[in-house]
Structure formats: structure tokens, C-alpha cells
C-alpha positions as CSV (number, residue, x, y, z in Angstrom):
1,M,52.7,-20.5,-10.6
2,T,49.4,-21.9,-9.6
3,V,48.7,-25.4,-9.4
4,R,47.3,-25.9,-12.2
5,E,50.3,-24.0,-14.5
6,L,52.3,-26.1,-12.4
7,L,50.1,-29.1,-13.1
8,D,49.8,-28.2,-17.0
9,Y,53.7,-27.4,-17.3
10,V,54.5,-31.1,-15.9
11,G,52.1,-32.5,-18.3
12,R,53.4,-31.1,-21.6
13,V,57.2,-31.2,-20.6
14,K,56.4,-34.9,-19.6
15,P,53.7,-37.0,-20.3
16,S,53.1,-39.6,-17.9
17,A,50.6,-42.5,-16.7
18,Y,50.5,-40.8,-13.6
19,T,47.5,-39.2,-12.4
20,E,46.9,-35.2,-10.9
21,A,45.7,-36.7,-7.6
22,D,49.6,-38.5,-7.7
23,L,51.5,-35.5,-8.6
24,L,49.6,-33.6,-5.8
25,M,50.3,-36.5,-3.0
26,W,53.7,-35.1,-4.4
27,L,53.4,-31.9,-4.6
28,D,52.0,-31.5,-0.7
29,E,54.6,-33.2,-0.1
30,I,57.6,-30.6,-1.3
31,E,54.9,-28.1,0.3
32,G,54.8,-29.7,3.7
33,I,59.0,-29.7,3.6
34,I,59.0,-25.9,2.7
35,E,56.6,-24.9,5.9
36,A,58.6,-27.1,7.9
37,D,61.9,-27.0,7.4
38,V,62.0,-23.2,5.7
39,L,59.4,-21.3,6.7
40,L,59.3,-23.0,10.3
41,R,55.4,-23.0,10.5
42,E,54.0,-25.2,12.9
43,D,50.7,-25.2,11.5
44,F,50.2,-26.2,7.9
45,R,47.9,-25.5,5.1
46,P,45.7,-28.2,3.9
47,P,46.6,-30.7,1.1
48,Y,46.0,-29.0,-2.2
49,V,42.7,-29.9,-4.2
50,L,41.9,-29.5,-7.4
51,S,37.7,-29.6,-7.4
52,A,35.5,-30.0,-4.4
53,D,32.0,-29.1,-3.2
54,W,30.4,-28.4,0.1
55,R,27.0,-28.9,0.7
56,G,24.8,-27.8,4.0
57,Q,22.4,-25.7,5.3
58,G,23.6,-23.0,7.6
59,I,26.1,-20.5,6.4
60,T,26.2,-17.0,7.9
61,F,27.8,-14.1,6.1
62,P,29.1,-12.2,9.3
63,D,30.7,-9.3,6.7
64,D,31.0,-7.8,2.9
65,H,34.1,-10.5,2.7
66,T,33.6,-13.5,5.3
67,L,31.5,-17.0,4.5
68,V,31.4,-19.4,8.4
69,L,30.2,-22.6,7.4
70,P,28.9,-25.1,10.3
71,S,31.4,-27.8,9.4
72,A,35.0,-27.7,7.7
73,C,35.7,-27.5,4.0
74,V,38.8,-28.5,2.3
75,F,39.2,-25.4,0.1
76,C,42.9,-23.5,-0.2
77,P,43.5,-20.0,-0.4
78,G,43.6,-18.5,-4.2
79,G,40.9,-21.0,-5.1
80,E,37.9,-19.7,-6.8
81,I,34.5,-21.0,-5.4
82,T,30.7,-21.0,-7.1
83,L,28.0,-19.9,-4.2
84,S,25.0,-21.3,-5.5
85,G,21.1,-22.0,-3.6
86,A,21.3,-19.0,-0.7
87,V,18.2,-18.0,-0.5
88,T,18.5,-15.5,2.6
89,Y,21.6,-14.3,1.3
90,G,20.9,-15.2,-2.2
91,A,22.0,-11.9,-3.2
92,D,25.6,-13.7,-2.8
93,N,25.4,-16.4,-5.3
94,G,28.5,-15.3,-7.3
95,V,31.7,-16.6,-7.9
96,Y,34.5,-15.7,-5.6
97,T,38.5,-15.9,-5.4
98,L,39.5,-17.2,-1.9
99,T,42.0,-15.1,0.1
100,E,42.3,-17.0,3.3
101,V,40.8,-19.8,4.5
102,S,40.8,-20.7,8.6
103,A,42.8,-23.4,10.3
104,D,39.6,-25.5,10.9
105,G,38.7,-24.5,7.3
106,R,35.5,-23.3,8.6
107,T,35.9,-19.6,7.7
108,L,36.5,-18.3,4.3
109,T,37.7,-14.8,3.0
110,V,37.0,-13.4,-0.1
111,A,37.9,-9.8,-1.6
112,E,35.7,-6.8,0.3
113,G,32.3,-5.6,-0.4
114,A,32.2,-9.0,-2.5
115,F,29.4,-10.1,-0.5
116,A,26.1,-7.1,-0.6
117,A,23.6,-9.4,1.9
118,V,25.3,-9.7,5.5
119,G,23.9,-11.4,8.9
120,D,24.1,-13.2,11.9
121,A,21.3,-15.6,10.9
122,P,21.8,-18.9,9.6
123,E,20.9,-19.9,6.1
124,T,18.1,-22.3,5.9
125,A,18.5,-23.4,2.2
126,S,21.1,-26.0,1.3
127,V,23.6,-23.9,-0.3
128,T,26.4,-25.5,-2.8
129,L,29.9,-24.1,-2.6
130,A,31.8,-25.7,-6.1
131,Y,35.3,-25.6,-5.7
132,D,37.8,-24.8,-8.6
133,G,41.9,-25.4,-6.7
134,G,43.3,-24.9,-10.0
135,G,43.7,-20.7,-8.9
136,A,45.5,-21.4,-5.7
137,D,49.2,-20.1,-5.8
138,L,51.9,-22.1,-4.5
139,L,53.9,-21.2,-1.6
140,I,56.8,-20.1,-3.4
141,G,57.7,-17.6,-6.3
142,L,59.3,-16.8,-9.1
143,P,62.6,-16.8,-9.7
144,H,62.4,-20.2,-7.4
145,Q,59.4,-22.2,-8.6
146,R,61.3,-24.5,-10.5
147,V,62.0,-25.8,-7.2
148,Y,58.4,-27.8,-8.1
149,Y,58.8,-28.6,-11.6
150,T,62.2,-30.5,-11.1
151,Y,60.4,-32.0,-7.9
152,L,57.6,-33.8,-10.2
153,L,60.2,-34.5,-12.9
154,A,62.3,-36.3,-10.6
155,M,59.1,-38.0,-8.8
156,I,58.0,-39.2,-12.5
157,D,61.3,-40.6,-13.1
158,F,61.5,-42.5,-9.5
159,M,58.3,-44.2,-9.9
160,N,59.4,-45.1,-14.0
161,A,62.2,-46.5,-12.4
162,E,64.2,-44.4,-14.9
163,Y,67.1,-44.0,-12.1
164,G,69.6,-41.8,-14.1
165,K,67.1,-39.5,-14.8
166,Y,65.9,-39.6,-11.5
167,Q,69.4,-38.8,-10.4
168,N,69.6,-36.1,-12.9
169,D,66.5,-34.2,-11.8
170,M,67.8,-35.0,-8.2
171,A,70.6,-33.5,-8.7
172,L,69.1,-30.4,-10.6
173,F,66.6,-29.6,-7.9
174,N,69.1,-30.4,-5.1
175,S,71.0,-27.2,-6.8
176,F,67.0,-25.2,-7.2
177,W,66.2,-25.9,-3.1
178,E,69.6,-24.4,-2.0
179,C,69.8,-21.5,-3.9
180,F,65.7,-20.8,-2.8
181,V,66.6,-22.0,0.9
182,R,69.8,-20.0,0.7
183,W,67.9,-16.7,-0.2
184,Y,64.9,-17.4,2.0
185,G,67.3,-17.6,4.5
186,Q,69.2,-14.6,3.7
187,T,65.9,-12.3,3.0
188,R,63.6,-13.3,5.2
189,R,65.0,-14.6,8.7
190,P,63.1,-17.3,9.9
191,A,64.9,-18.3,12.8
192,D,64.4,-14.7,13.7
193,R,60.5,-14.9,13.5
């Protein structure tokens, strides 16, 4: 499930006054708990962003699938970037899906063979990277992705002071959560590293 699919689903089944930014904040909360308490990660992915721009000079294309920025971006893997304005590397202007973003937010990886122009010389023109993060994949896939929407639905009810509904949502969330944690622990054994 992608970020956009989750937000659209929650918007359909429980329309509310809360913005996508509110939902993303709650989504980042549960993703952080998954990373820290279940996956046992020490370095966390950046918060989800639906759209952002990076503008500047000095990017390089060291190989046919890597783009290095002189300063950090807030992009996440799975999102799409639209590269425009490149002159030195003009053949690389286009749309790409991010497969990886370095921890420092400066090195972006796309599919191998994506870039036609490569080199270590910095781009001198002002380049724009327009980011669409709706396509970013969530950490948990099928069949356990229900953890996400039950958590978001519970948070909406809690913020609306609908505590009876919140308790019902949290009971359902806790059931799905326990199922996911048990499955992950048994199949992936994260404590064994």
C-alpha cells in the first residue's frame, strides 16, 4: 500500500476535517514505532512528504542510476521525482521513481540505466526536482497493512473526542498489531539480526 492509497482510503471511509498533513503526522508516529519496536532499526527513514521541491546547482550523476545533490532533500523511496532545468546533464531531464534515498538525503537512486548523461562534473544550471511522495510504499504490506488505517481511524475518533469509537478502533488496531508483531517476529526474527 502506498501513502496516497492509505490517505485516499481513510478519506473515503471516514471523511473528517483533518488535513493530509495531520494524517501524515499520525502515519509517521506509527511508522516510527514499527521501525523502533518491531524492525529494531536504529536509523529511521525521514517523515513522509506528499510533495516537495529541491532547487539548486551542483548536482552530479556518477553513474546511470545515481543522482547526488549538494544539499539534502526530504524525499522518500517510492516517490517520484521530475527533473528539469539540467543543461550539462540535459539528457537526464525527466520523471523517475526513487528506489533509495541515502540517510543524509543527498544521494538518490533510481532504476539502473535511467540516466543517459553521467559524470562527476557539477551541473552549472539551476535544476528543479519536483517530488511526488504519494507513491512511497509503507513499511508493512499485505496482509498486515490494516494496522495503518485502523490507527488513523482511531486517531480521528480520539481527536474528535468520540472516545467510545476510539476504544473500539483501538481494540481492532491492537488485534491487528499483535498479529503483525507475532508474524514478523516468527518469520523475520529481527532480534537475531
